[in-house]
N, C-alpha and C positions, 0 to 999 in steps of 0.2 A: 492684415489686421490694421495698417495705417487708415486704410479708405473706411472702416468701420470705426476706429477711434474719433475721425475727425467730427463724426456724427453726433458725438460727447463733449468734445472740449476741441479749443485749437490753439494753439500757439505756433511760432515761426519754427521752433524745435521738431515738431511736430510733421510741417510740411516740407521740410528741407530733409528728413527720417523719410518721407514720403518720395521725394524727388529721387534722393539717391539708391529709394527701391526701383523704382522706375527706370531707372539710368541704368541698374544692374539684370534688368532684363531686354533694353534696347527700346524701351518705352520713352522715345527721346520726347514727344512733344508733350508725354504728360510732364516727364521731368520737369521741362520747363516752366509748363502750367503750375508747378509745385512750389519751385522756387524762387517764379513771381511771385505769385502769394504770398509765399512768406517774406520778400523781402518788401511788400505793401504794407503787411502787417508792421512791421518794425523797419522804417523807410531809415533811421539812420544806422542800423548794425550794417556791417561789411559783409559779416557769412555769407546772406541768401544771394548777395549777388556775384559774391566771389564761386560758390558753387554754380551760379549759373552763366559766367564766363569762362568757367573751367569744360562746363558741358557744353558749349559753343564751339571750347578749344579740340575736344577730342572728338566732336562730329563734323568739323571742318568747316564752321559757320564764322569765318575771317572777319568781317564786318560786324556781325553782331558778337563777337569775342572782343574782338577792339574796343567796341562802343560801351561794350560792359564795362571793359577792364578800366576803360576811361573813367566813367561815373562811380566806380569802385575808388580811384585815386584821386578824384574831385572831393571826395565826402570828407568832411571834418572828423576827424580821427577823436571820439571822446576819451579814450583810456587806452594811454600807449603802452602796450604789450607785447609780449613776443609774437603772438601769433597775430596780429595786425601788423608787424613786420613783417612776417611770410607772407601773407595776403599782399600785402603793399608786392613784395619781391617778383611773386606769382604772375602780379595783375602787370608790371611794368617786363616781365619776361614774356607775356603775351603780346604784349604793343611789339615790342624788338623784333620777335618772331614774325610778326606779318606786316611791319610798317612799309616795307619796301611794295608787298602786292597791294596793300590797301591805300598807297598813295597812288598808285597809279591808275 
């Protein structure tokens, strides 16, 4: 349904949902593409990149997970909220998880 929906409209939430759907059926390349597209649509938002970093972490793409987490942490937060704090905490967790492996 999401694939059909993007024929009629497009926004980052739709592409994030599409990415989530692909991820749930282990179509990781398509999920990555959807999350990237969402992040390009709204480059100032953290959520699409957060989803991408989590995808990379869950699929053991360590270098990409850390690089994407760093991008999220380096973005300026427009509005402080509980959600942005949770995203920041999760991204720091990814970096700490892989710091020894990525540095080598």
